[in-house]
N, C-alpha and C positions, 0 to 999 in steps of 0.2 A: 456522667448525666447528664452535665450542659451541652454534651455535643450533642448527644440522641434528643434532647429538646429544640435545639437548633436546627438539626433535621426535621423534625416534627414542624416547625416553624417553614422551612423552606419546601416541604412536600403541600402547605395550604392546607388545614385539616379539613372548611366544609368540604374543597373537591374532594378529599379521599373520602369522607364521609356519601358524598353522593355516588361514588365510584361503588363501594362497598355496598350500598343501599343495592342499585342497580345490577351488580351484578346477583346480587343472593335473590331479589326480587322475580328476576327472570329466570332463575335457574328454577324455582318454584311453580313459578309461570311455567313452566315448561312441563312440570311434572303433574300438575294439576290438567296441562292439557293431552299428555300423555296414560294419562292414568298409572302413570310409575311409580315405585316406591323409592322412597331414598336409601339406598344403599350405602356401604363403605364406598366402594369404589366411585359412584357417581357424585357422593359428596367430596369425595377426596378429587377428584376432577376440577370440583365447583372449587374448592379452595388453589386447586393451581390455577383456572381462569381467574380467578382476584387478585392473586400476586402479580399475574400477566400484567393485568389492565392496572393496577397499582403502581407498578413497574411505570407502564406507561404514561400514568397520571402524574407521575413524579419526574419523568424526562419533561412533560409538556410547559409545568409550570416551572420547573427549575430553569428549562432555557428560556420564557419570559420575562425570568429576574436575572438571569445572565445578560439579556440584551436591553434590559428596562432599569439598570441599574442607578444609574446616574438621576432617571426619571422619579425611582423606588426612594431615593432619599429625601425628596418630596412629599410624596404621595403615602408611601406604605415607609416609613422608617424606622422602624419595629422589625422588619422583614431582616432574616439575618443575613445577607449580602450586602444589604445598604445597611444596615448596622455594625458590618466591620464582624458580626459571632461568628461568620463562616468565610475563609479566604474566597478568592474567584476561581484559584486553583481545586480548593474542594470541591465547589460547587460545580465546573467543568467537568473532575475523577463522578461524581454523582451523575449527575445528567448522560455522562455516555454510558455508564457501568448500567443505570438503570433501562436505558432506549436497548443497548442489547439484548439485555436478559429477558426484557418485557417481550421482542421478535424471537427468540429464539424458544422460552417456553410457550409461545402463543401456536408457533410450527409443530411443537410437540406435541398440542394436543389437538389441534385440527386445522383445516385450512379453514374454518370460516371465522374461528377465534384470530390467526393469525391474519387474514384481512380485515377485522376488524381492530386489531390495533396496529397493524401497518398504516391502513387510512387516516384511523386518528395520529399516529405519530408526523406522518406526514404533512393535516392540514396543520396540526400543532407545530412543527418546524416551519412552515409556510406564514403562519399567525405574527410569530417572532423573530426570524432570522433573517438580517440584510442577507442580499439585495431585495426579497422578496416583500419582507414584513407588512402583512396584510393589514397588520392591526391598524396603520397608518388610517386607512380607507375605513368610515363608519360601516358602509353594507358588506365590505369582505369580511370584517374584524368577526360581525355577527353572525355572517356565512360561516365562518369555522368555528363559531361555539355555538351555532345552535345544528349545523350537519353531526358533530359527535355528539352532541350530547343526545339528540333529539332522533337521527333519524340510525346513525352507525351503531350509535352504541347496544340500543334496543335491539334494531331487527337481526344484528349481527349476533350478539348473542343468544338471542331463541332462536336463531338458526342453528348457534353450535349445541345448545343444550339439547334441542327436540333432535339434531343427529347424536348423538352422547344417548339420549333415553332413548328412543326410539328406532334408530339406526336409518332415519330419513330427515333429511331439515323438511319443513313447511312452518304457513305463518296463519295463523287462525285471528277471528274478529277481535280477541283480547289485544292482542299485542299489538296489532292496527291500530287501536283508540289508542292505549297506553302512546305510542308513537307518535301521533297525533297531537297527544295531549302533549307532551314533553318537547316535541319540537315547536310547539307554539308558545308554551310556558318558558321555555330556553330563553327565546326571543327577548322576553320581557326581562330574564336574568343581562342578556349583551346589551340590552341597551341603557339598561340603569345601572353595569356596572360601573362605569366612567363616572360616574355622578359626584363619587367621593373624589376623583382624581384628577379634579377639572382644573388646579393648578398646577400640577407639571405636568399634565396634557398640553394647557395652554403654551408653555413655557419652551417645550420641547414638540412643538407645531404636532403635535397628535390629533388629527381631526377626529374627533366624535360626535355622537350624537347630543352628548349634553351641552357641547362649543358653540354646535351649529343652531339647535334649538331652542336651547335651555335648560335649567334644571327643574324649572316647574312643568314644561310642559315632555321634557323624557319621562316625570313623575306620574302624570297623568296617561301619559302612552300606556308606561311599564303595568299600572294599576288597571288600565281596562284592558289591555291585553288578558292578565292574568284571569278576570272578571270573564271574560269568552271561554276562557279555558273549563274554568268552572260549570257555567252554561251549557255546552260543548258537551261537558260530559255527565251532569244532571239527564242531558236528553237522549242522549247516546246509552245509559242505565234505564232511562224509559221507553224507549221506541227500539233499540238495536242490539243491546246484546245479552244475547240469551244464554250464553256463557258463564257468566257470572252472577252475584248472588243482585239483584239490581236495588233492592229493598238497603241492602247496606250501601250501596255505592251511591245512589241517590240523598238519601239522608247523611252521609257523609261529608259529600260534597256542599249539602245546603249548610252545613254547618262552616265547613271552608270558608265558604264564600262568605257568611257572616263575618267571621273573624279577621279577614281582610278589610272589608267594608271598615268594621272599627279601627282595626289599626289603621290605616290609610286617611282615620280623620284625625290623627292625632301625631305627623311627622313635623318634622321643623327642617324645613329644606336649608334655612337658615344657619343651622347648627352642623358640624360635619359630623357630628357624634347623633344625631341625630339620622341622618341621611346611612350612615352607615349600619344603625341598629335596623333604619328598614328594612336595605339588603341583607341582613343575616336573616331578616325576616322572612325575605323571601325565599331564600336558601333552604329555613325550615320548613316552609310550604312544599317547597321542593322533595322534601326528605318525606315528609308524610306521605305523597303524592305514591311513591312507590310502596310504601306500607300500607297504605288504604285499598289500594288497585291491586296488590297481592292476594293481601285477606280478602276482598270480593272475590278473587277467581277461586282461592282456595273453599270456599265459601260456597261454593257455586249448588246450584238446586240440582 
Protein backbone atom coordinates (compact mmCIF):
# COMPACT_ATOMS: atom_id res chain seq x y z
CA UNK A 1 0.00 0.00 0.00
CA UNK A 2 2.90 2.33 0.73
CA UNK A 3 4.29 1.73 -2.77
CA UNK A 4 0.88 2.39 -4.33
CA UNK A 5 0.60 5.67 -2.42
CA UNK A 6 4.08 6.66 -3.63
CA UNK A 7 3.05 5.84 -7.21
CA UNK A 8 -0.08 7.98 -6.74
CA UNK A 9 2.05 10.94 -5.63
CA UNK A 10 4.50 10.28 -8.46
CA UNK A 11 1.61 10.59 -10.95
CA UNK A 12 0.80 14.13 -9.64
CA UNK A 13 -2.89 13.61 -8.71
CA UNK A 14 -4.09 17.06 -9.80
CA UNK A 15 -2.94 16.33 -13.37
CA UNK A 16 -4.50 12.84 -13.29
CA UNK A 17 -7.85 14.33 -12.27
CA UNK A 18 -7.59 16.92 -15.05
CA UNK A 19 -6.78 14.27 -17.65
CA UNK A 20 -9.63 12.02 -16.50
CA UNK A 21 -12.17 14.84 -16.65
CA UNK A 22 -10.99 15.96 -20.08
CA UNK A 23 -11.28 12.43 -21.56
CA UNK A 24 -14.79 11.75 -20.29
CA UNK A 25 -15.99 15.30 -20.97
CA UNK A 26 -14.90 15.15 -24.60
CA UNK A 27 -16.44 11.67 -24.90
CA UNK A 28 -19.80 13.02 -23.66
CA UNK A 29 -19.50 16.11 -25.86
CA UNK A 30 -18.99 13.83 -28.86
CA UNK A 31 -22.01 11.78 -27.74
CA UNK A 32 -24.11 14.96 -27.67
CA UNK A 33 -22.72 16.23 -30.99
CA UNK A 34 -23.40 12.96 -32.85
CA UNK A 35 -26.67 12.12 -31.04
CA UNK A 36 -25.19 8.70 -30.35
CA UNK A 37 -26.24 6.40 -27.49
CA UNK A 38 -23.79 5.31 -24.83
CA UNK A 39 -23.11 1.65 -25.55
CA UNK A 40 -20.93 -0.97 -23.91
CA UNK A 41 -18.62 -0.85 -26.94
CA UNK A 42 -17.99 2.90 -27.08
CA UNK A 43 -17.85 3.17 -23.28
CA UNK A 44 -15.17 0.46 -23.27
CA UNK A 45 -13.27 2.39 -25.94
CA UNK A 46 -13.53 5.50 -23.78
CA UNK A 47 -12.06 3.59 -20.82
CA UNK A 48 -9.14 2.34 -22.92
CA UNK A 49 -8.65 5.89 -24.17
CA UNK A 50 -8.51 7.06 -20.56
CA UNK A 51 -5.88 4.44 -19.68
CA UNK A 52 -3.75 5.47 -22.65
CA UNK A 53 -3.99 9.14 -21.69
CA UNK A 54 -3.26 8.44 -18.02
CA UNK A 55 -0.18 6.44 -18.99
CA UNK A 56 0.95 9.39 -21.11
CA UNK A 57 0.24 11.71 -18.18
CA UNK A 58 2.38 9.63 -15.81
CA UNK A 59 5.17 9.45 -18.39
CA UNK A 60 5.28 13.24 -18.73
CA UNK A 61 5.13 14.14 -15.02
CA UNK A 62 7.41 11.23 -14.12
CA UNK A 63 10.08 12.25 -16.60
CA UNK A 64 9.91 15.78 -15.23
CA UNK A 65 10.55 14.47 -11.70
CA UNK A 66 13.47 12.35 -12.89
CA UNK A 67 15.06 15.38 -14.53
CA UNK A 68 14.24 17.73 -11.64
CA UNK A 69 15.15 15.49 -8.69
CA UNK A 70 17.65 17.97 -7.20
CA UNK A 71 15.36 20.98 -7.75
CA UNK A 72 12.42 19.13 -6.20
CA UNK A 73 14.42 18.52 -3.01
CA UNK A 74 14.05 22.28 -2.50
CA UNK A 75 10.72 23.05 -4.19
CA UNK A 76 8.72 19.86 -3.63
CA UNK A 77 10.50 17.70 -1.02
CA UNK A 78 7.38 15.59 -0.47
CA UNK A 79 7.49 14.09 -3.97
CA UNK A 80 8.49 10.40 -3.87
CA UNK A 81 11.75 10.72 -5.81
CA UNK A 82 12.87 13.81 -3.93
CA UNK A 83 12.03 12.26 -0.56
CA UNK A 84 13.50 8.85 -1.40
CA UNK A 85 10.18 6.97 -1.19
CA UNK A 86 10.81 5.76 -4.74
CA UNK A 87 14.27 4.93 -6.08
CA UNK A 88 15.50 6.53 -9.29
CA UNK A 89 15.53 3.12 -10.98
CA UNK A 90 11.90 2.57 -10.02
CA UNK A 91 11.03 5.99 -11.46
CA UNK A 92 12.82 5.19 -14.73
CA UNK A 93 10.98 1.86 -14.98
CA UNK A 94 7.58 3.49 -14.38
CA UNK A 95 8.27 6.16 -17.00
CA UNK A 96 9.41 3.63 -19.62
CA UNK A 97 6.45 1.28 -19.06
CA UNK A 98 3.80 4.02 -19.08
CA UNK A 99 5.27 5.74 -22.14
CA UNK A 100 5.37 2.53 -24.19
CA UNK A 101 1.93 1.42 -22.99
CA UNK A 102 0.42 4.81 -23.86
CA UNK A 103 1.66 4.58 -27.46
CA UNK A 104 0.58 0.94 -27.90
CA UNK A 105 -2.95 1.48 -26.57
CA UNK A 106 -3.36 4.68 -28.58
CA UNK A 107 -2.23 2.99 -31.80
CA UNK A 108 -4.69 0.16 -31.14
CA UNK A 109 -7.67 2.55 -30.94
CA UNK A 110 -6.91 4.75 -33.93
CA UNK A 111 -4.78 7.34 -35.65
CA UNK A 112 -6.30 10.38 -33.92
CA UNK A 113 -5.67 9.04 -30.43
CA UNK A 114 -2.18 7.92 -31.40
CA UNK A 115 -1.40 11.38 -32.78
CA UNK A 116 -2.77 12.99 -29.61
CA UNK A 117 -0.65 10.82 -27.34
CA UNK A 118 2.48 10.93 -29.53
CA UNK A 119 2.47 14.74 -29.78
CA UNK A 120 1.82 15.08 -26.05
CA UNK A 121 4.68 12.73 -25.17
CA UNK A 122 7.02 14.46 -27.62
CA UNK A 123 6.34 17.91 -26.12
CA UNK A 124 6.51 16.49 -22.59
CA UNK A 125 9.91 14.98 -23.38
CA UNK A 126 11.21 18.20 -24.94
CA UNK A 127 9.94 20.12 -21.88
CA UNK A 128 11.99 18.13 -19.35
CA UNK A 129 14.78 16.13 -20.97
CA UNK A 130 18.26 17.59 -21.65
CA UNK A 131 19.72 18.84 -23.87
CA UNK A 132 16.52 20.47 -25.19
CA UNK A 133 14.87 21.00 -21.78
CA UNK A 134 12.43 23.70 -22.86
CA UNK A 135 11.40 24.39 -19.27
CA UNK A 136 14.53 26.53 -18.98
CA UNK A 137 12.84 29.16 -21.15
CA UNK A 138 9.62 30.84 -19.92
CA UNK A 139 7.95 31.14 -23.33
CA UNK A 140 8.71 27.60 -24.49
CA UNK A 141 7.80 26.11 -21.11
CA UNK A 142 4.39 27.79 -21.27
CA UNK A 143 4.08 26.81 -24.95
CA UNK A 144 4.48 23.10 -24.14
CA UNK A 145 1.89 23.21 -21.36
CA UNK A 146 -0.86 25.16 -23.10
CA UNK A 147 -0.32 23.39 -26.42
CA UNK A 148 -0.83 19.94 -24.88
CA UNK A 149 -3.60 20.82 -22.42
CA UNK A 150 -5.27 23.44 -24.58
CA UNK A 151 -5.03 22.27 -28.19
CA UNK A 152 -3.76 18.71 -28.58
CA UNK A 153 -5.92 17.01 -25.95
CA UNK A 154 -9.20 18.79 -26.72
CA UNK A 155 -9.10 18.68 -30.51
CA UNK A 156 -7.37 15.31 -30.73
CA UNK A 157 -9.72 13.51 -28.34
CA UNK A 158 -12.85 15.03 -29.88
CA UNK A 159 -11.71 13.94 -33.35
CA UNK A 160 -10.95 10.49 -31.92
CA UNK A 161 -14.36 10.08 -30.27
CA UNK A 162 -16.31 11.54 -33.21
CA UNK A 163 -14.59 9.01 -35.47
CA UNK A 164 -15.51 6.16 -33.12
CA UNK A 165 -19.13 7.28 -32.69
CA UNK A 166 -20.04 8.66 -36.10
CA UNK A 167 -17.63 6.98 -38.49
CA UNK A 168 -15.99 10.26 -39.51
CA UNK A 169 -14.16 12.99 -37.66
CA UNK A 170 -15.35 16.58 -37.33
CA UNK A 171 -15.09 19.60 -35.05
CA UNK A 172 -18.09 21.70 -33.97
CA UNK A 173 -18.43 25.15 -32.44
CA UNK A 174 -18.69 23.75 -28.89
CA UNK A 175 -15.33 21.98 -28.97
CA UNK A 176 -13.70 25.04 -30.56
CA UNK A 177 -15.09 27.20 -27.73
CA UNK A 178 -13.85 24.78 -25.07
CA UNK A 179 -10.46 24.51 -26.76
CA UNK A 180 -10.02 28.27 -26.90
CA UNK A 181 -11.08 28.61 -23.25
CA UNK A 182 -8.76 25.87 -22.02
CA UNK A 183 -5.91 27.15 -24.21
CA UNK A 184 -6.02 30.58 -22.59
CA UNK A 185 -6.83 29.22 -19.11
CA UNK A 186 -3.86 26.83 -19.28
CA UNK A 187 -1.66 29.83 -20.00
CA UNK A 188 -2.61 31.11 -16.54
CA UNK A 189 -1.67 27.73 -15.04
CA UNK A 190 1.59 27.67 -16.96
CA UNK A 191 2.76 31.08 -15.75
CA UNK A 192 1.52 30.70 -12.16
CA UNK A 193 2.74 27.15 -11.49
CA UNK A 194 6.33 28.29 -10.86
CA UNK A 195 5.44 30.88 -8.21
CA UNK A 196 5.72 28.35 -5.33
CA UNK A 197 9.00 27.02 -6.81
CA UNK A 198 10.90 30.28 -6.98
CA UNK A 199 13.64 29.29 -4.54
CA UNK A 200 14.76 26.10 -6.29
CA UNK A 201 14.37 27.53 -9.79
CA UNK A 202 16.59 30.49 -8.90
CA UNK A 203 19.27 28.25 -7.40
CA UNK A 204 19.42 26.00 -10.50
CA UNK A 205 19.10 28.93 -12.95
CA UNK A 206 15.71 27.93 -14.35
CA UNK A 207 14.28 31.13 -15.81
CA UNK A 208 10.57 31.44 -15.13
CA UNK A 209 8.08 34.28 -15.45
CA UNK A 210 8.07 34.47 -11.64
CA UNK A 211 11.81 35.13 -11.50
CA UNK A 212 11.68 37.58 -14.40
CA UNK A 213 8.56 39.51 -13.36
CA UNK A 214 8.03 38.83 -9.65
CA UNK A 215 5.30 37.00 -7.75
CA UNK A 216 2.81 39.85 -7.55
CA UNK A 217 2.97 40.63 -11.27
CA UNK A 218 2.57 36.96 -12.23
CA UNK A 219 -0.38 36.65 -9.83
CA UNK A 220 -2.11 39.65 -11.41
CA UNK A 221 -1.47 38.39 -14.94
CA UNK A 222 -2.76 34.87 -14.15
CA UNK A 223 -5.89 36.23 -12.46
CA UNK A 224 -6.56 38.61 -15.35
CA UNK A 225 -6.17 35.82 -17.90
CA UNK A 226 -8.74 33.66 -16.10
CA UNK A 227 -11.14 36.61 -15.84
CA UNK A 228 -10.82 37.11 -19.60
CA UNK A 229 -11.59 33.40 -20.10
CA UNK A 230 -14.81 33.63 -18.11
CA UNK A 231 -15.93 36.86 -19.76
CA UNK A 232 -15.21 35.32 -23.17
CA UNK A 233 -17.25 32.20 -22.37
CA UNK A 234 -20.15 34.33 -21.10
CA UNK A 235 -20.15 36.33 -24.34
CA UNK A 236 -19.88 33.13 -26.39
CA UNK A 237 -22.89 31.71 -24.57
CA UNK A 238 -24.93 34.83 -25.31
CA UNK A 239 -23.94 35.50 -28.93
CA UNK A 240 -22.37 32.42 -30.51
CA UNK A 241 -22.95 28.97 -29.05
CA UNK A 242 -26.32 27.72 -30.22
CA UNK A 243 -25.53 24.05 -29.64
CA UNK A 244 -25.35 24.34 -25.84
CA UNK A 245 -27.70 25.46 -23.09
CA UNK A 246 -26.79 29.15 -23.06
CA UNK A 247 -28.68 29.95 -19.84
CA UNK A 248 -26.79 27.30 -17.86
CA UNK A 249 -23.46 28.24 -19.45
CA UNK A 250 -23.78 31.97 -18.72
CA UNK A 251 -25.15 31.54 -15.19
CA UNK A 252 -22.49 29.03 -14.14
CA UNK A 253 -19.64 31.18 -15.47
CA UNK A 254 -20.94 34.29 -13.73
CA UNK A 255 -20.79 32.31 -10.48
CA UNK A 256 -17.23 31.08 -11.21
CA UNK A 257 -16.12 34.61 -12.09
CA UNK A 258 -17.49 35.82 -8.75
CA UNK A 259 -15.72 32.99 -6.88
CA UNK A 260 -12.44 33.85 -8.57
CA UNK A 261 -12.74 37.51 -7.65
CA UNK A 262 -13.55 36.71 -4.01
CA UNK A 263 -10.75 34.16 -3.71
CA UNK A 264 -8.15 36.45 -5.31
CA UNK A 265 -8.76 39.10 -2.64
CA UNK A 266 -7.33 36.91 0.12
CA UNK A 267 -4.15 35.44 -1.38
CA UNK A 268 -1.05 35.81 0.81
CA UNK A 269 1.78 35.92 -1.71
CA UNK A 270 4.40 36.12 1.04
CA UNK A 271 3.41 32.70 2.35
CA UNK A 272 4.23 29.60 0.31
CA UNK A 273 1.15 27.85 1.68
CA UNK A 274 -1.05 30.68 0.44
CA UNK A 275 0.47 30.53 -3.04
CA UNK A 276 0.05 26.76 -3.24
CA UNK A 277 -3.55 27.04 -2.05
CA UNK A 278 -4.40 29.52 -4.80
CA UNK A 279 -2.63 27.34 -7.38
CA UNK A 280 -4.76 24.37 -6.35
CA UNK A 281 -7.82 26.63 -6.53
CA UNK A 282 -6.95 27.42 -10.16
CA UNK A 283 -6.82 23.69 -10.88
CA UNK A 284 -10.25 23.25 -9.28
CA UNK A 285 -11.61 25.92 -11.61
CA UNK A 286 -10.00 23.98 -14.47
CA UNK A 287 -11.82 20.81 -13.36
CA UNK A 288 -15.12 22.65 -13.04
CA UNK A 289 -14.88 24.01 -16.56
CA UNK A 290 -14.95 20.54 -18.08
CA UNK A 291 -17.85 19.50 -15.86
CA UNK A 292 -19.92 22.62 -16.46
CA UNK A 293 -19.26 22.96 -20.19
CA UNK A 294 -20.06 19.29 -20.78
CA UNK A 295 -23.29 19.69 -18.80
CA UNK A 296 -24.22 22.67 -20.99
CA UNK A 297 -23.69 20.50 -24.08
CA UNK A 298 -25.81 17.66 -22.68
CA UNK A 299 -28.56 20.14 -21.77
CA UNK A 300 -28.62 21.55 -25.30
CA UNK A 301 -32.05 22.77 -26.44
